C-alpha positions as CSV (number, residue, x, y, z in Angstrom):
1,M,26.9,18.7,19.4
2,Q,25.8,16.9,16.3
3,R,24.5,19.1,13.5
4,L,22.3,17.8,10.6
5,T,23.7,18.6,7.1
6,L,21.5,18.3,4.1
7,T,22.3,18.1,0.4
8,P,19.2,18.3,-1.8
9,L,18.6,15.5,-4.3
10,Q,16.6,15.7,-7.5
11,P,13.7,16.1,-8.0
12,F,13.2,15.9,-4.3
13,G,14.7,14.4,-1.1
14,A,18.0,15.1,0.5
15,L,21.3,13.4,1.4
16,A,21.6,13.6,5.2
17,S,24.7,13.5,7.4
18,G,26.1,14.9,10.6
19,I,24.1,12.8,13.0
20,D,25.1,9.3,14.2
21,L,21.9,7.3,14.1
22,S,23.4,4.5,16.2
23,Q,23.4,6.8,19.2
24,P,20.4,8.1,21.2
25,L,18.9,11.3,19.6
26,D,18.6,14.4,21.7
27,A,15.6,16.7,21.3
28,A,17.4,19.1,19.0
29,S,18.3,16.3,16.6
30,V,14.7,14.9,16.6
31,R,13.4,18.4,15.7
32,A,16.1,18.8,13.0
33,I,15.2,15.5,11.4
34,E,11.4,16.3,11.6
35,D,12.0,19.7,10.0
36,A,14.1,18.1,7.3
37,M,11.4,15.6,6.6
38,D,8.8,18.3,6.3
39,E,10.8,19.9,3.6
40,H,12.3,17.0,1.7
41,A,10.0,14.0,2.5
42,V,12.9,11.5,1.9
43,L,16.2,11.5,3.7
44,V,19.1,9.3,2.6
45,W,21.7,8.4,5.2
46,R,24.9,6.7,3.8
47,G,27.2,4.6,5.9
48,Q,24.9,4.1,8.9
49,P,24.6,0.4,9.4
50,L,22.4,-0.2,12.4
51,T,21.8,-3.2,14.7
52,Q,18.2,-4.2,15.4
53,D,18.3,-2.5,18.8
54,Q,19.7,0.7,17.3
55,Q,17.1,0.8,14.5
56,I,14.3,0.4,16.9
57,A,15.7,3.0,19.3
58,F,16.0,5.5,16.4
59,A,12.5,4.9,15.3
60,R,11.0,5.1,18.8
61,A,12.6,8.5,19.2
62,L,10.4,9.7,16.3
63,G,7.1,8.3,17.3
64,P,5.1,5.2,18.4
65,L,5.9,2.1,16.3
66,D,3.6,0.7,13.6
67,M,3.0,-3.1,13.1
68,G,1.4,-2.9,9.6
69,L,0.8,-6.3,8.0
70,R,2.5,-8.1,10.9
71,K,-0.9,-8.0,12.5
72,L,-1.9,-10.7,9.9
73,R,1.0,-13.0,10.6
74,S,1.6,-15.0,13.7
75,G,4.3,-17.3,12.3
76,P,8.1,-17.3,12.7
77,H,9.9,-14.0,12.5
78,R,13.6,-13.5,11.8
79,F,14.0,-10.4,14.0
80,D,14.0,-9.8,17.7
81,Y,11.3,-7.2,17.4
82,A,7.8,-7.8,15.9
83,E,7.9,-4.1,14.9
84,L,10.7,-4.6,12.5
85,A,9.4,-5.5,9.0
86,D,11.5,-8.1,7.1
87,I,11.8,-6.6,3.6
88,S,13.7,-9.6,2.1
89,N,13.4,-12.8,0.2
90,V,14.7,-14.8,3.1
91,K,12.7,-17.3,5.1
92,A,12.6,-17.5,8.9
93,D,15.2,-20.4,8.7
94,G,17.7,-18.0,6.9
95,E,17.4,-19.7,3.5
96,V,16.4,-17.8,0.4
97,A,12.7,-18.4,-0.4
98,D,11.7,-20.3,-3.5
99,R,9.4,-18.7,-6.1
100,S,6.2,-20.2,-4.6
101,H,6.9,-19.0,-1.1
102,A,4.6,-16.2,0.4
103,K,7.8,-14.1,0.9
104,I,8.0,-13.7,-2.8
105,V,4.4,-12.5,-3.1
106,G,5.4,-9.8,-0.6
107,N,8.4,-8.9,-2.7
108,V,6.2,-8.6,-5.8
109,A,3.6,-6.5,-3.9
110,N,6.4,-4.1,-2.9
111,Q,6.9,-3.3,-6.6
112,L,3.5,-1.6,-6.6
113,W,3.3,2.2,-5.7
114,H,2.1,2.4,-2.1
115,S,2.3,4.2,1.2
116,D,3.0,1.9,4.1
117,S,-0.1,1.2,6.3
118,S,-2.4,3.6,4.5
119,F,-5.0,0.9,5.1
120,Q,-5.3,1.6,8.8
121,H,-6.0,4.2,11.5
122,P,-3.5,5.5,12.5
123,R,-1.6,5.2,9.3
124,A,2.2,5.1,9.0
125,K,4.2,8.3,9.2
126,Y,8.0,7.7,8.9
127,S,9.5,4.5,7.5
128,M,13.2,3.8,8.1
129,L,14.6,1.1,5.8
130,S,18.1,-0.2,6.4
131,A,20.2,-2.1,3.8
132,V,21.9,-5.2,5.1
133,V,22.5,-7.5,2.1
134,L,22.0,-6.4,-1.6
135,P,21.7,-8.4,-4.8
136,S,24.2,-7.9,-7.6
137,F,21.7,-6.1,-9.8
138,G,18.4,-4.2,-9.4
139,G,16.4,-3.8,-6.2
140,E,16.3,0.0,-6.3
141,T,13.5,1.9,-4.5
142,E,11.6,4.7,-6.1
143,F,9.8,7.5,-4.3
144,A,7.1,9.9,-5.7
145,D,6.3,13.2,-4.1
146,L,2.6,13.5,-3.6
147,R,2.9,17.2,-2.8
148,M,4.5,18.0,-6.2
149,A,1.9,15.7,-7.8
150,Y,-1.0,17.8,-6.3
151,D,0.6,21.1,-7.3
152,A,0.8,19.9,-10.9
153,L,-2.9,18.8,-11.2
154,P,-5.0,20.9,-13.6
155,D,-7.6,23.0,-11.9
156,W,-10.5,21.0,-13.2
157,R,-9.1,17.9,-11.6
158,K,-8.4,19.7,-8.3
159,R,-12.1,20.8,-8.2
160,Q,-13.2,17.2,-9.1
161,I,-11.4,15.5,-6.2
162,E,-11.5,18.2,-3.6
163,H,-14.0,16.5,-1.4
164,L,-13.6,12.9,-2.5
165,K,-12.5,10.1,-0.1
166,A,-10.8,6.8,-1.0
167,V,-11.2,3.5,0.8
168,H,-7.8,1.8,1.5
169,Y,-7.8,-2.0,2.2
170,A,-4.8,-4.0,3.4
171,L,-5.3,-7.0,1.1
172,H,-6.4,-5.2,-2.0
173,S,-2.9,-5.3,-3.6
174,R,-2.5,-9.0,-2.6
175,F,-5.8,-9.9,-4.2
176,M,-4.7,-8.1,-7.4
177,L,-1.7,-10.4,-7.6
178,G,-3.7,-13.5,-7.0
179,D,-2.7,-13.9,-3.4
180,T,-6.2,-14.8,-2.0
181,D,-5.5,-17.6,0.5
182,Y,-6.6,-15.7,3.6
183,T,-9.2,-16.8,6.2
184,D,-12.3,-14.6,6.8
185,E,-10.8,-13.7,10.2
186,Q,-7.6,-12.5,8.5
187,K,-9.5,-10.5,6.0
188,K,-11.3,-8.7,8.8
189,T,-8.2,-8.2,11.0
190,I,-7.4,-4.8,9.5
191,P,-10.7,-3.1,8.5
192,P,-10.5,-0.6,5.6
193,A,-9.5,3.0,6.3
194,V,-11.0,6.0,4.6
195,W,-8.8,9.0,3.6
196,P,-9.5,12.2,1.7
197,L,-7.8,12.3,-1.7
198,V,-6.7,15.8,-1.0
199,Q,-5.0,16.4,2.3
200,V,-3.3,19.3,4.0
201,D,-0.1,18.6,5.9
202,P,-0.7,19.9,9.4
203,R,2.9,20.8,9.8
204,T,3.6,22.6,6.5
205,G,0.2,23.5,5.1
206,R,1.1,21.9,1.7
207,K,-1.6,20.0,-0.1
208,I,-1.1,16.3,-0.8
209,L,-2.6,14.0,-3.4
210,F,-3.0,10.9,-1.2
211,V,-3.2,7.9,-3.6
212,G,-1.6,4.5,-3.8
213,V,-2.3,0.9,-4.6
214,H,-4.1,0.2,-1.3
215,A,-6.9,2.5,-2.4
216,C,-9.6,0.2,-3.8
217,E,-12.7,2.5,-4.3
218,I,-14.0,6.0,-4.0
219,E,-16.9,6.8,-1.7
220,G,-19.9,7.9,-3.6
221,M,-18.7,6.6,-7.0
222,T,-19.4,3.4,-8.8
223,L,-16.6,0.8,-8.3
224,A,-15.5,1.0,-12.0
225,E,-15.4,4.8,-12.1
226,G,-13.7,5.1,-8.7
227,R,-11.0,2.6,-9.6
228,M,-10.3,4.3,-12.9
229,L,-10.0,7.7,-11.1
230,I,-7.5,6.1,-8.7
231,M,-5.5,4.7,-11.5
232,D,-5.5,8.0,-13.4
233,L,-4.4,9.9,-10.3
234,L,-1.7,7.4,-9.4
235,E,-0.4,7.5,-13.0
236,H,-0.2,11.3,-12.7
237,A,1.5,11.2,-9.3
238,T,4.3,8.8,-10.4
239,Q,5.5,10.7,-13.5
240,R,9.3,10.8,-13.8
241,E,9.4,14.5,-12.9
242,F,8.1,13.6,-9.4
243,V,10.2,10.5,-8.8
244,Y,13.5,10.0,-6.9
245,R,15.2,6.6,-7.6
246,H,17.5,5.3,-4.8
247,H,20.4,3.0,-5.7
248,W,21.2,1.1,-2.5
249,Q,24.5,0.6,-0.8
250,V,25.0,-1.7,2.2
251,G,24.7,0.5,5.3
252,D,22.2,2.9,3.8
253,L,19.3,4.0,5.9
254,V,16.5,5.7,3.9
255,M,13.6,7.3,5.7
256,W,10.5,8.7,4.1
257,D,7.2,10.3,5.0
258,N,4.3,8.0,4.1
259,T,1.7,10.8,4.3
260,A,3.6,12.8,1.6
261,T,5.0,10.1,-0.7
262,V,4.4,6.7,-2.4
263,H,7.2,4.3,-3.1
264,R,7.9,1.0,-4.8
265,G,10.7,-1.5,-5.1
266,R,12.2,-2.4,-8.5
267,Y,13.0,-5.7,-10.1
268,Y,15.8,-7.9,-8.8
269,D,16.5,-11.7,-9.2
270,F,14.5,-13.3,-6.4
271,G,17.1,-16.1,-6.4
272,E,19.7,-13.7,-5.0
273,R,19.7,-12.8,-1.4
274,R,18.3,-9.3,-0.6
275,E,17.8,-8.2,3.0
276,L,16.5,-4.9,4.2
277,R,15.0,-4.1,7.6
278,R,12.2,-1.5,8.1
279,A,11.0,0.3,11.2
280,T,7.9,2.5,10.9
281,T,6.2,5.0,13.1
282,E,2.5,5.7,13.4
283,E,1.1,9.1,12.5
284,V,0.3,11.1,15.6
285,A,-2.6,13.5,15.3
286,A,-1.5,17.2,15.4
């Protein structure tokens, strides 16, 4: 029988071992992983290189799969599964993309603080990112704990945002970066989603400050005031004391809870090959 072992990281997250993720998960292992995610929000698995089939099977054991921005793209895909997101600077033909390629815009957008698929219903729950090829320098991923962020808000701010809702739009971050070459049909493919700024985790009862770069306005506020509030809250949520920075090794698999964290990639030389592969589950209503 496999037994999950956890070593806490700072300021949050945990190093996980004891379960072979390449093998089918039994019910006890699934429960242990879910319970660990409830507590730690980020789990780091070292030395767990997975094939595409194994990564998909692992993700499916934890919930229905999310397509995210793949809904907007019908072109060539490097992977056997449309549900696997290609977090790389590599084109479908296997060559590293040049600076003008759309893949690079995606890499830049990943450097903004976000939750995967917060722009849709249902939103993403768990993301599972596998490191395949890494650059010689940079490319770390940072995670911020939105539960810790809520707890640290001053009382006046908690009262201010208690009943406010934010509109999340899939292309908001792309527009910010000047990536505007989308058809009207593409712009409407994923309609905006509305989420409360303050949420209660149905499994743990902890309160969450749900912000990120996909949030583009606040219902009932002027556009300018709403966006300033979002920026202030995101700045608060991503202070160093709430952030775990992951330094990748080939064979790492890092999973995180998108309803309780935001994350971002860090700088690397886009001329160097970097390949990571992500599977993501949808949130299932409690």
